[in-house]
C-alpha positions as CSV (number, residue, x, y, z in Angstrom):
1,M,45.9,-118.7,31.1
2,L,44.5,-115.4,32.0
3,R,41.2,-116.3,30.3
4,L,41.0,-119.6,32.1
5,A,41.6,-117.8,35.4
6,V,38.9,-115.2,34.7
7,L,36.4,-118.0,33.7
8,G,37.3,-119.9,36.9
9,F,36.7,-116.8,39.0
10,V,33.3,-116.2,37.3
11,A,32.4,-119.8,37.9
12,I,33.3,-119.6,41.6
13,T,31.4,-116.3,42.0
14,L,28.3,-117.8,40.4
15,L,28.4,-120.9,42.7
16,T,28.8,-118.6,45.7
17,V,25.9,-116.4,44.7
18,F,23.7,-119.5,44.0
19,G,24.7,-121.0,47.3
20,K,23.7,-117.9,49.2
21,V,20.4,-117.7,47.3
22,L,19.5,-121.3,48.1
23,T,20.5,-120.8,51.7
24,A,18.5,-117.6,52.0
25,S,15.3,-119.0,50.4
26,G,15.6,-122.3,52.2
27,G,16.2,-120.9,55.7
28,Y,12.8,-119.1,56.1
29,E,9.8,-120.4,57.9
30,S,7.2,-121.1,55.3
31,A,3.4,-121.0,55.6
32,Q,2.2,-124.6,56.2
33,Y,-0.4,-126.4,54.0
34,E,-1.5,-129.8,53.2
35,V,-1.4,-131.2,49.6
36,V,-4.8,-132.8,48.9
37,E,-4.1,-133.7,45.3
38,K,-1.1,-133.2,42.9
39,D,-1.1,-133.2,39.1
40,G,2.3,-132.2,37.7
41,E,2.8,-128.5,38.4
42,V,-0.7,-128.1,39.8
43,E,-1.7,-128.8,43.4
44,I,-4.9,-128.7,45.5
45,R,-3.9,-127.4,48.9
46,Q,-5.6,-127.0,52.3
47,Y,-4.4,-123.9,54.0
48,P,-5.1,-123.0,57.7
49,D,-5.9,-119.4,58.7
50,L,-2.8,-117.3,58.4
51,M,-2.0,-113.9,60.0
52,L,-0.5,-111.4,57.6
53,A,1.2,-108.0,57.9
54,S,-0.4,-106.3,55.0
55,T,-0.2,-103.1,53.0
56,E,-1.6,-101.7,49.8
57,S,0.5,-102.3,46.8
58,N,0.5,-101.8,43.0
59,A,0.8,-105.3,41.6
60,E,2.6,-104.0,38.5
61,A,5.3,-102.5,40.7
62,Q,6.4,-105.8,42.3
63,G,7.2,-104.1,45.6
64,R,9.1,-101.2,44.0
65,D,6.4,-98.8,45.1
66,G,7.6,-99.0,48.7
67,S,5.1,-101.7,49.8
68,F,7.8,-104.3,50.4
69,M,9.9,-101.9,52.5
70,R,6.9,-100.9,54.6
71,L,6.4,-104.5,55.5
72,F,10.1,-105.1,56.0
73,G,10.2,-102.2,58.3
74,Y,7.4,-103.7,60.4
75,I,9.2,-107.0,60.9
76,S,12.5,-105.1,61.5
77,G,11.0,-103.4,64.6
78,A,8.6,-100.7,63.4
79,N,5.9,-102.0,65.7
80,E,4.5,-101.1,69.1
81,S,6.8,-103.7,70.8
82,D,9.9,-102.7,68.8
83,Q,10.0,-106.4,68.1
84,K,12.1,-108.0,65.4
85,I,10.2,-110.6,63.6
86,E,11.7,-113.3,61.4
87,M,11.1,-113.1,57.6
88,T,8.9,-115.8,56.2
89,T,7.7,-117.1,52.9
90,P,5.8,-116.6,50.7
91,V,5.1,-113.0,50.1
92,F,1.4,-112.9,49.0
93,M,0.0,-110.5,46.5
94,E,-3.8,-110.2,46.5
95,K,-5.4,-108.5,43.5
96,G,-7.7,-105.6,44.2
97,D,-11.2,-105.0,42.8
98,Q,-13.5,-102.0,42.3
99,K,-13.8,-101.5,46.0
100,S,-10.2,-102.1,47.2
101,N,-6.6,-101.9,46.0
102,S,-4.2,-104.7,45.6
103,K,-2.5,-105.9,48.9
104,M,1.0,-107.3,49.6
105,G,1.2,-109.6,52.7
106,F,4.0,-111.0,54.8
107,V,3.1,-114.2,56.7
108,I,3.4,-113.7,60.5
109,P,5.5,-116.6,62.0
110,Q,3.3,-119.0,63.8
111,D,4.8,-118.4,67.3
112,V,4.3,-114.6,66.9
113,A,0.8,-115.0,65.6
114,T,-0.1,-117.2,68.6
115,A,1.3,-114.8,71.1
116,G,-0.3,-111.8,69.3
117,A,1.3,-109.9,66.5
118,P,2.4,-106.4,67.7
119,K,0.6,-103.4,66.2
120,P,2.4,-101.7,63.3
121,K,3.6,-98.1,63.9
122,R,2.8,-97.1,60.3
123,A,-0.8,-96.5,59.5
124,E,-0.2,-98.0,56.0
125,V,0.5,-101.4,57.5
126,S,-2.2,-103.5,59.1
127,I,-2.5,-107.0,60.6
128,R,-5.2,-109.1,59.0
129,K,-6.3,-112.7,58.8
130,R,-6.1,-114.7,55.5
131,E,-9.0,-117.2,55.8
132,G,-7.9,-120.8,55.3
133,G,-9.6,-123.2,52.9
134,R,-9.0,-125.2,49.7
135,F,-6.9,-123.6,47.0
136,A,-5.7,-124.6,43.5
137,V,-2.1,-123.7,43.0
138,I,0.2,-123.7,40.0
139,R,4.0,-123.4,40.5
140,F,6.4,-121.8,38.0
141,S,9.8,-120.2,37.7
142,G,11.0,-117.0,36.1
143,R,10.8,-113.3,36.9
144,M,7.2,-112.6,37.9
145,S,5.6,-110.3,35.3
146,T,2.1,-109.4,34.4
147,D,2.2,-111.5,31.2
148,L,3.8,-114.5,33.0
149,V,1.2,-114.4,35.8
150,K,-1.7,-114.1,33.3
151,N,-0.4,-117.1,31.3
152,Q,-0.1,-119.3,34.4
153,E,-3.5,-118.2,35.8
154,A,-5.0,-119.2,32.4
155,K,-3.4,-122.6,32.6
156,L,-4.6,-123.1,36.1
157,R,-8.2,-122.1,35.2
158,S,-8.2,-124.4,32.2
159,W,-7.1,-127.2,34.6
160,L,-9.9,-126.4,36.9
161,E,-12.4,-126.4,34.1
162,L,-11.3,-129.8,32.9
163,R,-11.7,-131.2,36.4
164,G,-15.2,-129.6,36.8
165,L,-14.0,-127.4,39.7
166,E,-14.9,-123.8,40.2
167,G,-12.5,-121.1,41.5
168,E,-13.1,-117.6,42.7
169,E,-12.8,-114.8,40.1
170,S,-9.8,-113.2,41.8
171,A,-6.4,-114.9,42.2
172,E,-3.3,-114.4,44.4
173,T,0.3,-114.7,43.6
174,A,3.0,-115.9,45.9
175,G,6.8,-115.4,45.7
176,Y,9.3,-117.3,47.8
177,D,12.7,-115.8,46.9
178,P,14.9,-112.8,47.6
179,P,15.0,-110.2,44.7
180,F,18.5,-111.2,43.6
181,T,17.5,-114.8,42.9
182,P,18.1,-115.7,39.2
183,G,14.8,-116.3,37.3
184,P,15.3,-120.0,36.6
185,L,15.7,-120.7,40.4
186,R,12.7,-118.6,41.5
187,R,9.6,-120.2,43.0
188,N,6.4,-118.4,42.0
189,E,2.8,-119.5,42.4
190,V,-0.7,-118.4,41.3
191,I,-3.3,-119.4,43.9
192,I,-7.1,-119.5,43.4
193,R,-9.5,-120.2,46.2
194,L,-11.9,-123.0,45.3
195,I,-15.7,-122.6,45.6
196,A,-17.7,-125.6,47.0
197,A,-14.3,-127.1,47.9
198,D,-16.1,-129.6,50.3
199,T,-16.7,-131.8,47.3
200,L,-12.9,-132.6,47.1
201,P,-11.2,-135.5,48.8
202,T,-10.5,-134.9,52.5
203,S,-7.3,-136.9,52.9
204,A,-4.0,-135.0,52.6
205,T,-1.0,-136.6,51.0
206,T,1.7,-134.1,52.0
207,T,2.4,-131.4,54.6
208,E,4.7,-128.6,53.5
209,S,6.4,-126.2,55.8
210,T,9.5,-125.2,53.8
211,N,10.4,-124.5,50.2
């Protein structure tokens, strides 16, 4: 009886945690895009221009280098207006190159971006525009790691090659879930900006604004 009671308590606890996870990840405003084409786990999307709160970040650290908390501080009121800004999804991670470091970015909610995002108080945080355009995206679950991202990026580039499409050399990652979300329930993406994207179809099939 005691064992059954313990198992029942564990089951209820897990259901409670998963419920909170789903509620947390599903309640955020998400960057809008149009799905131009879908092939299984791969999509071609049209993104509008987005405004990001951005900071330098070590991609390997997954936010544990303080980058996530710098951005969280900004939306929590560490800005010139002392304005609290709603959390959004996804969190973008842009790879660096020889001239610049990797960057983490929070999407500024549309109403705040339209009104004018307040200036960050910390010099390490900046407001920048992520140029819109056509992107190839592959979606996957699991805890985001260097090996997992490389594997998914390779799959996406193979798909592009088979379709005769060309993507930029660098890729972004996007994460949609709180840190405590179990791996199988996580939504992750690798995103590659397309070159000569005007050769793709122009009609969109789906508009996304949530998870």
